[in-house]
C-alpha positions in Angstrom: 107.1 93.9 143.6 104.5 91.2 143.4 102.9 92.9 140.4 106.2 92.8 138.6 106.6 89.2 139.4 103.1 88.4 138.2 103.7 90.3 135.0 107.0 88.6 134.3 105.5 85.2 135.0 102.6 86.0 132.6 104.8 87.0 129.7 107.4 84.3 130.1 105.3 81.6 128.3 104.7 84.1 125.4 108.5 84.6 125.0 109.2 80.9 125.1 106.3 80.0 122.7 107.2 82.8 120.5 110.6 81.2 119.6 109.0 77.8 119.1 106.4 79.4 116.8 109.1 81.2 114.8 111.0 77.9 114.4 107.8 76.0 113.3 107.1 78.8 110.8 110.7 78.6 109.5 110.3 74.9 108.9 107.0 75.4 107.1 108.6 78.0 104.9 111.4 75.7 103.9 108.8 73.1 102.9 106.8 75.7 101.0 110.0 76.7 99.2 110.6 73.1 98.4 107.1 72.8 96.8 107.9 75.8 94.6 111.3 74.5 93.6 109.9 71.0 92.8 107.0 72.5 90.8 109.6 74.5 88.8 111.5 71.3 88.0 114.4 72.5 90.1 115.6 69.6 92.1 118.9 71.3 93.3 116.8 74.1 94.7 114.4 71.5 96.3 117.5 69.9 97.9 118.4 73.2 99.7 116.0 72.0 102.5 118.3 69.1 103.2 121.5 69.0 105.3 124.5 69.0 102.9 126.3 66.2 104.7 127.3 62.6 104.1 125.3 61.9 107.3 122.0 62.8 105.7 119.6 59.8 105.6 116.8 59.2 103.1 114.9 56.1 104.0 112.3 54.4 101.9 110.8 50.9 102.3 113.4 49.4 100.0 116.6 51.1 100.9 118.6 53.7 102.9 120.3 56.4 100.9 123.1 58.2 102.8 124.5 61.6 101.9 123.2 64.8 100.3 124.8 64.1 96.9 123.4 60.5 96.7 120.0 61.8 97.6 120.2 64.5 94.9 121.2 61.9 92.3 118.4 59.6 93.4 115.9 62.4 92.9 117.4 63.3 89.5 117.3 59.6 88.4 113.7 59.0 89.6 112.4 62.3 88.3 114.3 63.1 85.1 111.9 65.8 83.8 108.8 68.0 84.6 106.4 65.3 83.5 107.8 62.8 85.9 107.9 65.4 88.7 104.3 66.5 88.3 102.9 69.0 90.8 103.9 68.5 94.4 101.7 69.3 97.3 102.7 68.8 100.9 100.1 68.4 103.7 101.7 68.9 107.1 100.0 67.0 109.8 102.2 67.8 112.7 105.3 69.8 113.5 106.9 69.1 116.9 109.9 70.8 118.5 111.8 68.1 120.3 114.5 70.3 121.6 115.7 73.9 120.8 117.6 72.5 117.8 115.6 69.4 116.8 112.1 69.1 115.4 110.0 66.5 113.6 107.4 66.8 110.8 104.8 64.3 109.9 102.8 64.7 106.7 101.6 63.6 103.4 102.8 64.3 99.9 100.9 64.2 96.6 102.4 64.3 93.1 99.7 65.0 90.4 101.1 63.9 87.1 99.5 63.8 83.7 98.8 60.1 83.7 98.8 59.2 87.4 98.9 60.4 91.0 101.7 59.4 93.4 101.0 59.9 97.1 102.3 58.9 100.4 103.5 59.8 103.9 106.7 61.2 105.3 108.4 61.6 108.7 111.2 64.2 108.7 113.8 64.9 111.4 115.0 68.5 111.3 118.0 70.1 113.0 118.8 73.8 113.3 122.3 74.1 111.9 124.0 77.5 111.8 120.7 79.2 112.3 118.9 77.2 109.5 116.4 74.4 109.8 117.4 71.5 107.6 116.2 68.0 107.1 118.7 65.5 108.5 116.6 62.4 108.1 113.7 61.7 105.7 111.5 58.6 105.8 109.1 58.6 102.9 106.7 55.8 101.8 104.2 55.8 98.9 100.6 54.7 99.5 
């Protein structure tokens, strides 16, 4: 009986951490997919990582954009073609599960373009919605 209890107590953390690890890997996969979409000049595919809601927030130093459609249109206006989009690279510094259905990601981005490099930092709030991890709030600032 005691051996069973010890065994169960020893594997319980592995079960709990296993789900957290799966969630973190899922979030990182969404971001990897976003890099591929961006580097293919496919902004609508890039936006698949965002919550399709009017409650989505994209925050930059100069403004707050609310809503998925407005965020999409902002990206399309700011990055009208492949040359403007450049090659995107994310560097994830930290992924933290806050609750079972909320996580945060802190990282850096870099856009290598023909004539310049744009880089900066981001803080993303993610929520697990209908089994999918989606960005619900994005605070991005350029260096």
